[in-house]
C-alpha positions as CSV (number, residue, x, y, z in Angstrom):
1,V,12.4,2.8,-11.4
2,Q,10.6,5.2,-9.1
3,L,12.0,7.9,-7.0
4,V,9.7,9.9,-4.8
5,E,11.0,12.9,-2.9
6,S,9.3,14.5,0.2
7,G,10.1,16.8,3.0
8,G,10.3,20.1,1.2
9,G,8.6,23.2,2.4
10,L,8.9,26.8,3.7
11,V,11.6,27.4,6.3
12,Q,13.1,30.5,7.8
13,P,16.7,31.4,7.3
14,G,18.9,29.5,9.7
15,G,16.4,26.7,9.8
16,S,16.6,23.0,8.9
17,L,14.8,20.5,6.7
18,R,15.2,16.9,6.0
19,L,14.4,15.7,2.5
20,S,13.6,12.0,1.9
21,C,13.6,10.0,-1.3
22,A,11.9,6.6,-1.5
23,A,13.4,4.4,-4.2
24,S,11.9,1.3,-5.9
25,G,12.2,-0.7,-9.0
26,F,15.9,-1.4,-8.8
27,T,18.5,-2.9,-6.5
28,F,18.9,0.1,-4.3
29,R,21.8,-1.1,-2.3
30,A,23.9,-1.5,-5.5
31,Y,23.8,2.1,-6.7
32,G,25.2,5.4,-5.6
33,M,22.5,8.1,-5.2
34,S,22.6,11.8,-5.7
35,W,20.7,15.0,-4.8
36,Y,20.5,17.8,-7.3
37,R,18.7,21.1,-7.1
38,Q,17.5,23.7,-9.5
39,R,17.1,27.3,-8.6
40,V,15.0,29.6,-10.7
41,G,16.9,30.8,-13.7
42,K,19.8,28.5,-13.0
43,E,21.0,25.2,-14.3
44,R,20.6,22.0,-12.2
45,E,23.3,21.7,-9.7
46,L,24.8,18.6,-8.1
47,V,24.3,19.0,-4.3
48,A,25.5,15.7,-2.8
49,T,26.3,12.1,-3.7
50,I,26.6,9.0,-1.7
51,S,28.1,5.6,-2.6
52,S,26.1,2.4,-2.7
53,A,27.1,1.3,0.8
54,G,27.0,4.9,2.2
55,G,30.6,5.0,3.1
56,S,31.6,7.8,0.7
57,T,29.9,11.1,0.3
58,N,30.7,14.3,-1.7
59,Y,29.2,17.7,-1.5
60,A,29.0,20.9,-3.5
61,E,31.2,23.6,-2.0
62,S,28.1,25.7,-1.3
63,V,26.6,23.2,1.0
64,K,29.6,21.6,2.7
65,G,29.3,21.6,6.5
66,R,25.6,22.4,6.3
67,F,24.1,19.5,4.4
68,T,24.4,15.7,5.1
69,I,23.5,12.9,2.7
70,Y,22.8,9.5,4.1
71,R,20.9,6.4,3.2
72,D,19.1,3.4,4.6
73,N,19.6,0.3,2.4
74,V,17.0,-1.6,4.4
75,K,14.3,0.9,3.8
76,N,15.5,1.9,0.3
77,M,15.6,5.5,1.3
78,V,18.1,8.3,0.8
79,Y,18.0,11.5,2.8
80,L,19.4,15.0,2.7
81,Q,19.6,16.8,6.1
82,M,19.9,20.5,5.5
83,N,20.9,22.8,8.3
84,S,21.7,26.5,8.4
85,L,19.5,27.1,5.4
86,N,19.7,30.5,3.6
87,P,17.7,32.0,0.8
88,E,20.2,30.8,-1.8
89,D,19.2,27.3,-0.9
90,T,15.7,27.9,-2.3
91,A,15.2,25.5,-5.1
92,V,13.5,22.3,-6.3
93,Y,15.5,19.4,-5.0
94,F,15.7,16.1,-7.0
95,C,16.8,12.6,-6.0
96,T,18.6,10.8,-8.8
97,V,20.2,7.5,-9.7
98,Q,22.3,6.5,-12.7
99,I,21.8,2.8,-13.6
100,A,24.4,1.5,-16.1
101,G,22.7,0.2,-19.2
102,R,19.3,1.7,-18.2
103,G,19.8,5.4,-17.9
104,D,19.4,8.2,-15.5
105,Y,16.3,8.5,-13.3
106,W,14.9,11.5,-11.5
107,G,12.2,12.0,-9.0
108,Q,9.5,14.7,-9.5
109,G,11.3,17.0,-7.1
110,T,10.4,18.7,-3.9
111,Q,10.3,22.5,-3.4
112,V,12.4,24.1,-0.7
113,T,11.8,27.7,0.0
114,V,14.0,29.6,2.5
115,S,12.4,32.9,3.4
116,S,11.5,35.0,6.4
């Protein structure tokens, strides 16, 4: 299983970023996917989840209405569109998958910094 995130960077408050996660090594379309983040000095926080077919999504209260998770089961990609970013969104963002009988897998993370 390999998860590779990309798309992080430095953005001004109010700006937008789209994170991407390329997945391989498992039957991507069969599994729900999640994005987590970890802010400095804080525990990892679940940001968003999406079902295997993409029809069901859930978000942390702190990002509802600003972030959108979606996936492409042909390209084996999951995305996190982040709008109206604020400094509290500064974190390392991780793509994750839980595979029954095999375990939880995490990407290496991508840094998002929101600052003027």
